[in-house]
C-alpha positions as CSV (number, residue, x, y, z in Angstrom):
1,X,22.2,24.7,2.7
2,X,19.9,22.5,4.5
3,X,17.8,21.6,1.6
4,X,20.8,20.5,-0.1
5,X,22.3,18.2,2.7
6,X,18.1,16.6,3.0
7,X,18.5,16.2,-0.8
8,X,21.5,14.1,-0.4
9,X,19.8,12.0,2.5
10,X,17.1,11.5,0.0
11,X,19.3,10.4,-2.9
12,X,20.5,8.0,-0.2
13,X,17.2,6.4,1.5
14,X,13.9,7.8,-0.1
15,X,11.7,5.5,2.4
16,X,12.6,7.4,5.4
17,X,9.8,9.6,5.7
18,X,10.9,12.0,8.1
19,X,13.4,13.2,5.7
20,X,10.9,14.0,3.4
21,X,8.9,16.4,6.0
22,X,12.4,17.9,6.8
23,X,12.8,19.1,3.4
24,X,9.2,20.4,3.1
25,X,10.2,22.3,6.1
26,X,13.5,23.6,4.6
27,X,12.2,24.7,1.5
28,X,8.8,26.0,3.1
29,X,11.2,28.2,5.4
30,X,12.9,29.4,2.0
31,X,9.6,30.1,0.2
32,X,10.1,27.5,-1.8
33,X,6.3,26.4,-1.4
34,X,5.3,24.7,-4.2
35,X,8.4,22.4,-4.1
36,X,7.7,22.1,-0.1
37,X,4.3,21.1,-0.5
38,X,5.9,18.1,-2.9
39,X,7.9,17.0,-0.5
40,X,5.0,16.7,2.3
41,X,2.9,14.4,-0.4
42,X,6.1,12.4,-0.4
43,X,6.6,12.1,2.6
44,X,2.9,11.4,3.4
45,X,2.7,8.5,1.0
46,X,5.2,6.7,2.9
47,X,3.8,8.0,6.6
48,X,-0.1,8.9,6.6
49,X,0.0,9.3,9.7
50,X,2.3,11.6,10.4
51,X,1.3,15.3,11.8
52,X,3.3,18.4,13.4
53,X,2.0,17.1,16.4
54,X,3.7,13.8,16.6
55,X,6.8,15.1,15.4
56,X,7.0,17.6,18.3
57,X,5.8,15.0,21.3
58,X,9.0,13.2,21.9
59,X,11.8,15.4,21.5
60,X,15.2,14.0,21.3
61,X,16.7,16.6,23.8
62,X,15.7,18.9,26.6
63,X,18.2,21.5,25.3
64,X,16.2,24.7,24.9
65,X,18.3,25.3,21.8
66,X,17.2,21.9,20.2
67,X,13.5,22.8,20.9
68,X,13.8,26.2,19.8
69,X,15.0,24.3,16.6
70,X,12.5,21.9,16.6
71,X,9.8,24.6,16.9
72,X,10.8,26.1,13.7
73,X,11.3,23.0,11.7
74,X,7.4,21.9,12.8
75,X,6.3,26.0,11.6
76,X,8.1,24.9,8.4
77,X,6.1,21.8,8.2
78,X,2.9,23.6,8.7
79,X,3.6,26.4,6.2
80,X,4.2,23.2,4.0
81,X,0.8,22.0,4.2
82,X,1.5,18.7,7.0
83,X,-1.3,18.2,8.9
84,X,-1.6,19.6,12.5
85,X,-3.0,16.3,14.0
């Protein structure tokens, strides 16, 4: 379901790099690695300095459930090939 929603977001604005990385994570976590790697490439074109470390550096919440979800997204990003940083 996340893949569908993120793709709709990208249909509205393909220039938002974080959406590409979230798509990569969702695709990787569902076992669609070639598509996930392509999404990482698209995201890195827009933000070549994006890393998992930067993604996790400034969470928008300190809620444990939110932080666990962010970690899962970062794990998906790593699996897709987002640099660790």
